[in-house]
C-alpha positions in Angstrom: 0.0 0.1 0.0 1.7 3.2 -0.7 1.3 6.6 0.7 -1.8 8.0 -0.9 -3.8 4.8 -0.5 -2.8 5.1 3.3 -4.3 8.9 3.0 -7.3 7.7 1.2 -7.9 5.2 4.1 -7.3 7.5 6.9 -9.8 10.0 5.5 -12.3 7.4 4.8 -11.9 5.9 8.3 -12.5 9.6 9.3 -15.6 9.9 7.2 -16.9 6.6 8.5 -16.4 8.4 12.3 -17.9 11.9 11.4 -21.1 9.7 9.9 -21.3 7.9 13.3 -20.9 10.7 15.2 -23.4 13.0 13.2 -25.7 10.4 12.0 -29.2 11.3 10.3 -32.4 11.5 12.6 -36.0 10.9 12.0 -39.3 11.9 13.7 -42.0 9.2 13.6 -45.7 10.5 14.5 -48.9 8.2 14.9 -51.6 10.4 13.3 -54.6 8.5 13.6 -54.4 5.2 12.1 -51.4 6.4 10.1 -47.6 6.5 10.9 -46.0 9.2 9.4 -42.1 9.1 9.4 -40.3 12.7 8.3 -36.3 13.0 8.1 -35.4 16.0 10.1 -31.4 16.6 10.5 -28.0 15.2 11.5 -27.2 16.0 14.7 -24.9 14.9 17.5 -25.2 11.2 18.6 -25.5 11.9 22.0 -27.7 15.2 21.7 -30.4 14.3 19.5 -32.6 16.9 17.7 -35.9 18.4 20.2 -38.9 16.5 19.2 -41.4 18.7 17.3 -44.7 19.9 19.4 -47.6 18.0 17.8 -51.0 16.8 19.2 -50.0 13.2 17.6 -47.7 10.7 19.7 -44.2 11.5 18.3 -40.7 10.0 18.9 -37.6 10.8 17.5 -34.5 7.9 16.3 -31.8 7.1 14.1 -32.7 7.2 10.0 -30.4 3.7 10.0 -31.4 3.3 6.1 -29.9 6.7 5.2 -27.2 6.0 7.8 -26.4 3.0 5.9 -26.4 4.9 2.5 -23.9 6.9 3.9 -21.8 4.5 4.7 -22.2 2.5 1.6 -21.1 5.9 -0.2 -18.1 6.6 1.7 -17.0 2.6 1.9 -17.4 2.8 -2.3 -15.2 6.1 -2.4 -12.6 5.4 -0.3 -12.4 1.6 -2.5 -12.7 3.4 -5.6 -9.6 5.6 -4.8 -7.7 3.4 -3.2 -7.9 1.2 -6.3 -7.2 4.3 -8.4 -4.4 5.4 -6.6 -2.8 1.8 -6.6 -2.5 1.2 -10.5 0.9 1.6 -12.0 1.5 4.4 -13.7 3.2 4.2 -17.4 6.7 6.4 -17.7 
């Protein structure tokens, strides 16, 4: 593994760490017989955004599908760049 590949891997790991510390959050509200889900924001893992005032029962939780999508994108970009920088260049 050359120096550029190591730098790419370090940045990829830093991206995963940041995505884990500031994950996406979603609000789930029960409105009559329906369950309404709305993506809210990215916030610090240990300080979730406040629940929206609503006459219905609402709770906030991590938006896991969006978080997994971010992980997959970071891993794909990191892998692609690491492979690209690993190719031997012709003189």
